[in-house]
MARDREN-191897 format. One record per residue (C-alpha): residue number from 0; chain; x, y, z. Coordinates in Angstrom, 2 decimals. Example, Ala and Ser with C-alpha at 12.3 -4.5 7.8 and 13.67 -1.06 7.14 Angstrom:
BEGIN
<drenti><num>0</num><cadena>A</cadena><xx>12.30</xx><yy>-4.50</yy><zz>7.80</zz></drenti>
<drenti><num>1</num><cadena>A</cadena><xx>13.67</xx><yy>-1.06</yy><zz>7.14</zz></drenti>
//
This chain:
BEGIN
<drenti><num>0</num><cadena>A</cadena><xx>124.26</xx><yy>36.38</yy><zz>1.95</zz></drenti>
<drenti><num>1</num><cadena>A</cadena><xx>125.83</xx><yy>32.77</yy><zz>2.54</zz></drenti>
<drenti><num>2</num><cadena>A</cadena><xx>129.18</xx><yy>33.88</yy><zz>-0.22</zz></drenti>
<drenti><num>3</num><cadena>A</cadena><xx>129.72</xx><yy>36.16</yy><zz>3.49</zz></drenti>
<drenti><num>4</num><cadena>A</cadena><xx>131.41</xx><yy>33.97</yy><zz>5.77</zz></drenti>
<drenti><num>5</num><cadena>A</cadena><xx>130.60</xx><yy>35.98</yy><zz>8.59</zz></drenti>
<drenti><num>6</num><cadena>A</cadena><xx>127.28</xx><yy>35.54</yy><zz>7.75</zz></drenti>
<drenti><num>7</num><cadena>A</cadena><xx>127.31</xx><yy>32.07</yy><zz>6.61</zz></drenti>
<drenti><num>8</num><cadena>A</cadena><xx>128.13</xx><yy>31.74</yy><zz>10.39</zz></drenti>
<drenti><num>9</num><cadena>A</cadena><xx>125.21</xx><yy>33.88</yy><zz>11.36</zz></drenti>
<drenti><num>10</num><cadena>A</cadena><xx>122.69</xx><yy>32.28</yy><zz>9.71</zz></drenti>
<drenti><num>11</num><cadena>A</cadena><xx>123.30</xx><yy>28.97</yy><zz>11.75</zz></drenti>
<drenti><num>12</num><cadena>A</cadena><xx>123.02</xx><yy>30.70</yy><zz>14.41</zz></drenti>
<drenti><num>13</num><cadena>A</cadena><xx>119.49</xx><yy>29.24</yy><zz>15.39</zz></drenti>
<drenti><num>14</num><cadena>A</cadena><xx>120.97</xx><yy>25.74</yy><zz>15.12</zz></drenti>
<drenti><num>15</num><cadena>A</cadena><xx>124.53</xx><yy>26.15</yy><zz>16.19</zz></drenti>
<drenti><num>16</num><cadena>A</cadena><xx>124.72</xx><yy>28.94</yy><zz>19.35</zz></drenti>
<drenti><num>17</num><cadena>A</cadena><xx>121.31</xx><yy>29.57</yy><zz>20.32</zz></drenti>
<drenti><num>18</num><cadena>A</cadena><xx>121.10</xx><yy>28.50</yy><zz>24.35</zz></drenti>
<drenti><num>19</num><cadena>A</cadena><xx>118.35</xx><yy>25.26</yy><zz>24.28</zz></drenti>
<drenti><num>20</num><cadena>A</cadena><xx>116.95</xx><yy>25.78</yy><zz>28.42</zz></drenti>
<drenti><num>21</num><cadena>A</cadena><xx>113.25</xx><yy>25.23</yy><zz>28.00</zz></drenti>
<drenti><num>22</num><cadena>A</cadena><xx>113.11</xx><yy>29.66</yy><zz>27.90</zz></drenti>
<drenti><num>23</num><cadena>A</cadena><xx>110.94</xx><yy>31.09</yy><zz>25.44</zz></drenti>
<drenti><num>24</num><cadena>A</cadena><xx>114.08</xx><yy>33.59</yy><zz>23.94</zz></drenti>
<drenti><num>25</num><cadena>A</cadena><xx>114.28</xx><yy>33.44</yy><zz>20.50</zz></drenti>
<drenti><num>26</num><cadena>A</cadena><xx>110.97</xx><yy>32.50</yy><zz>17.50</zz></drenti>
<drenti><num>27</num><cadena>A</cadena><xx>112.94</xx><yy>29.72</yy><zz>17.38</zz></drenti>
<drenti><num>28</num><cadena>A</cadena><xx>111.68</xx><yy>28.98</yy><zz>20.58</zz></drenti>
<drenti><num>29</num><cadena>A</cadena><xx>108.18</xx><yy>29.01</yy><zz>20.12</zz></drenti>
<drenti><num>30</num><cadena>A</cadena><xx>105.75</xx><yy>25.98</yy><zz>19.40</zz></drenti>
<drenti><num>31</num><cadena>A</cadena><xx>105.18</xx><yy>27.68</yy><zz>14.99</zz></drenti>
<drenti><num>32</num><cadena>A</cadena><xx>108.98</xx><yy>27.00</yy><zz>14.68</zz></drenti>
<drenti><num>33</num><cadena>A</cadena><xx>108.75</xx><yy>23.37</yy><zz>15.90</zz></drenti>
<drenti><num>34</num><cadena>A</cadena><xx>105.09</xx><yy>22.63</yy><zz>13.72</zz></drenti>
<drenti><num>35</num><cadena>A</cadena><xx>106.02</xx><yy>23.95</yy><zz>10.98</zz></drenti>
<drenti><num>36</num><cadena>A</cadena><xx>109.59</xx><yy>22.12</yy><zz>11.23</zz></drenti>
<drenti><num>37</num><cadena>A</cadena><xx>106.83</xx><yy>18.65</yy><zz>11.73</zz></drenti>
<drenti><num>38</num><cadena>A</cadena><xx>104.96</xx><yy>19.89</yy><zz>9.00</zz></drenti>
<drenti><num>39</num><cadena>A</cadena><xx>107.85</xx><yy>20.60</yy><zz>6.54</zz></drenti>
<drenti><num>40</num><cadena>A</cadena><xx>110.60</xx><yy>17.91</yy><zz>8.03</zz></drenti>
<drenti><num>41</num><cadena>A</cadena><xx>112.96</xx><yy>18.10</yy><zz>5.06</zz></drenti>
<drenti><num>42</num><cadena>A</cadena><xx>112.39</xx><yy>22.31</yy><zz>5.30</zz></drenti>
<drenti><num>43</num><cadena>A</cadena><xx>113.12</xx><yy>21.69</yy><zz>9.66</zz></drenti>
<drenti><num>44</num><cadena>A</cadena><xx>116.41</xx><yy>19.51</yy><zz>8.19</zz></drenti>
<drenti><num>45</num><cadena>A</cadena><xx>118.52</xx><yy>21.95</yy><zz>6.80</zz></drenti>
<drenti><num>46</num><cadena>A</cadena><xx>119.83</xx><yy>24.70</yy><zz>9.20</zz></drenti>
<drenti><num>47</num><cadena>A</cadena><xx>120.30</xx><yy>26.61</yy><zz>6.38</zz></drenti>
<drenti><num>48</num><cadena>A</cadena><xx>116.78</xx><yy>27.51</yy><zz>4.83</zz></drenti>
<drenti><num>49</num><cadena>A</cadena><xx>115.51</xx><yy>31.09</yy><zz>5.75</zz></drenti>
<drenti><num>50</num><cadena>A</cadena><xx>112.88</xx><yy>31.64</yy><zz>8.27</zz></drenti>
<drenti><num>51</num><cadena>A</cadena><xx>111.49</xx><yy>35.20</yy><zz>7.28</zz></drenti>
<drenti><num>52</num><cadena>A</cadena><xx>108.89</xx><yy>37.34</yy><zz>9.11</zz></drenti>
<drenti><num>53</num><cadena>A</cadena><xx>106.92</xx><yy>39.43</yy><zz>6.84</zz></drenti>
<drenti><num>54</num><cadena>A</cadena><xx>106.03</xx><yy>43.25</yy><zz>8.62</zz></drenti>
<drenti><num>55</num><cadena>A</cadena><xx>103.79</xx><yy>46.29</yy><zz>7.36</zz></drenti>
<drenti><num>56</num><cadena>A</cadena><xx>103.11</xx><yy>48.36</yy><zz>9.12</zz></drenti>
<drenti><num>57</num><cadena>A</cadena><xx>101.13</xx><yy>51.10</yy><zz>7.16</zz></drenti>
<drenti><num>58</num><cadena>A</cadena><xx>101.06</xx><yy>55.39</yy><zz>7.86</zz></drenti>
<drenti><num>59</num><cadena>A</cadena><xx>99.59</xx><yy>58.29</yy><zz>6.54</zz></drenti>
<drenti><num>60</num><cadena>A</cadena><xx>102.32</xx><yy>60.56</yy><zz>4.88</zz></drenti>
<drenti><num>61</num><cadena>A</cadena><xx>99.87</xx><yy>63.68</yy><zz>5.76</zz></drenti>
<drenti><num>62</num><cadena>A</cadena><xx>99.29</xx><yy>62.93</yy><zz>9.09</zz></drenti>
<drenti><num>63</num><cadena>A</cadena><xx>94.92</xx><yy>64.43</yy><zz>7.88</zz></drenti>
<drenti><num>64</num><cadena>A</cadena><xx>92.29</xx><yy>61.09</yy><zz>7.60</zz></drenti>
<drenti><num>65</num><cadena>A</cadena><xx>90.17</xx><yy>62.87</yy><zz>5.14</zz></drenti>
<drenti><num>66</num><cadena>A</cadena><xx>93.38</xx><yy>62.67</yy><zz>2.06</zz></drenti>
<drenti><num>67</num><cadena>A</cadena><xx>93.64</xx><yy>59.69</yy><zz>-0.09</zz></drenti>
<drenti><num>68</num><cadena>A</cadena><xx>97.49</xx><yy>58.74</yy><zz>0.41</zz></drenti>
<drenti><num>69</num><cadena>A</cadena><xx>98.61</xx><yy>55.97</yy><zz>2.16</zz></drenti>
<drenti><num>70</num><cadena>A</cadena><xx>102.57</xx><yy>54.30</yy><zz>2.88</zz></drenti>
<drenti><num>71</num><cadena>A</cadena><xx>102.11</xx><yy>50.98</yy><zz>3.54</zz></drenti>
<drenti><num>72</num><cadena>A</cadena><xx>106.13</xx><yy>49.18</yy><zz>3.68</zz></drenti>
<drenti><num>73</num><cadena>A</cadena><xx>106.83</xx><yy>45.46</yy><zz>3.86</zz></drenti>
<drenti><num>74</num><cadena>A</cadena><xx>109.91</xx><yy>44.64</yy><zz>5.56</zz></drenti>
<drenti><num>75</num><cadena>A</cadena><xx>111.55</xx><yy>41.48</yy><zz>5.68</zz></drenti>
<drenti><num>76</num><cadena>A</cadena><xx>112.98</xx><yy>39.89</yy><zz>8.69</zz></drenti>
<drenti><num>77</num><cadena>A</cadena><xx>115.42</xx><yy>37.11</yy><zz>8.89</zz></drenti>
<drenti><num>78</num><cadena>A</cadena><xx>114.65</xx><yy>34.89</yy><zz>11.91</zz></drenti>
<drenti><num>79</num><cadena>A</cadena><xx>117.95</xx><yy>32.86</yy><zz>11.82</zz></drenti>
<drenti><num>80</num><cadena>A</cadena><xx>120.09</xx><yy>35.30</yy><zz>13.00</zz></drenti>
<drenti><num>81</num><cadena>A</cadena><xx>120.58</xx><yy>36.23</yy><zz>17.08</zz></drenti>
<drenti><num>82</num><cadena>A</cadena><xx>118.02</xx><yy>38.40</yy><zz>18.42</zz></drenti>
<drenti><num>83</num><cadena>A</cadena><xx>120.30</xx><yy>41.65</yy><zz>19.01</zz></drenti>
<drenti><num>84</num><cadena>A</cadena><xx>121.89</xx><yy>40.71</yy><zz>14.87</zz></drenti>
<drenti><num>85</num><cadena>A</cadena><xx>118.15</xx><yy>40.15</yy><zz>13.04</zz></drenti>
<drenti><num>86</num><cadena>A</cadena><xx>116.68</xx><yy>43.45</yy><zz>14.19</zz></drenti>
<drenti><num>87</num><cadena>A</cadena><xx>119.79</xx><yy>45.79</yy><zz>12.69</zz></drenti>
<drenti><num>88</num><cadena>A</cadena><xx>118.80</xx><yy>47.90</yy><zz>9.32</zz></drenti>
<drenti><num>89</num><cadena>A</cadena><xx>121.50</xx><yy>45.70</yy><zz>7.73</zz></drenti>
<drenti><num>90</num><cadena>A</cadena><xx>119.58</xx><yy>42.61</yy><zz>7.71</zz></drenti>
<drenti><num>91</num><cadena>A</cadena><xx>116.50</xx><yy>43.67</yy><zz>7.16</zz></drenti>
<drenti><num>92</num><cadena>A</cadena><xx>114.79</xx><yy>44.33</yy><zz>3.19</zz></drenti>
<drenti><num>93</num><cadena>A</cadena><xx>112.44</xx><yy>46.71</yy><zz>2.65</zz></drenti>
<drenti><num>94</num><cadena>A</cadena><xx>111.01</xx><yy>44.60</yy><zz>0.18</zz></drenti>
<drenti><num>95</num><cadena>A</cadena><xx>107.49</xx><yy>46.93</yy><zz>-1.04</zz></drenti>
//
């Protein structure tokens, strides 16, 4: 992703372009993000390290609860991007 100049600039948005005014507007403003930075200082120093969300939601493809089949898509979302980009299909990865 860092090979494309525009994407590389967007992946460091959480450090370069974010408005830090004390309001919770992005996951980078959260206490969990800051806790990871304090626990793993080397990881937190580098702006290009990717922060990923792992999301999964099970569904029954046939609509009946008595069937043995279910689907569990697993998505990876890149939180380094701005809020208007990280939920776009281009930046979501279907891993399973």
